[in-house]
N, C-alpha and C positions, 0 to 999 in steps of 0.2 A: 850640202850633203854631210851626213853624219854617219859614223860607222858604230855599230853595237854588237857586242858578243852575246848571242842567245844560245845558251846551252852548248857552248864550244864551237858554234858556227858564226862567223862573221857576216853580218848583214849591212847593207848600205840603206840608209833611210833618206829618201828625197821628200822634202817638205815643198808645199805650194805646187804639186804636180798638176800639169793641165788636164783638163776633163777628158781629152782624147787618150790620155794614158791610164784612165781608170775605167773599171767596168760601170756600165750605165746605173746611175742612182746611187753610187757609192761615195763615200767621203775618204776612203782609203782602201788599199789592198796590199796583200803580201804575196811574192811569187818565190816559192821555196826552191824552185828548180835553178833560179839564178841569184838567190839570196838578196832579194831587193824588197823594201817596203816603201810604198808611195802614200803619201798623205796629201789630200786636197788642200787647196787654199781655204782658210776659214771665211766663209760669208757669214757676217754678223746679222742676226735677226733679233726679234724681241725675245726669243727663247734662248739665246746665246748667253753664256756667262760673261759678266762685266770684266772680270780679271782672270784671264786663263792661267796665268802663272800661279795664282793662288790655288 
């Protein structure tokens, strides 16, 4: 988990969120009522970037 300040509001970011914690077909979501951002685990495919840090 990482915390980030977005326009004065502190949000918690959860990486590698399980599918059951995300809306169907989404790679991530944000819930402004509880100040959380969830990002799905990256599934590499032939269309994925080779070096995500770049």
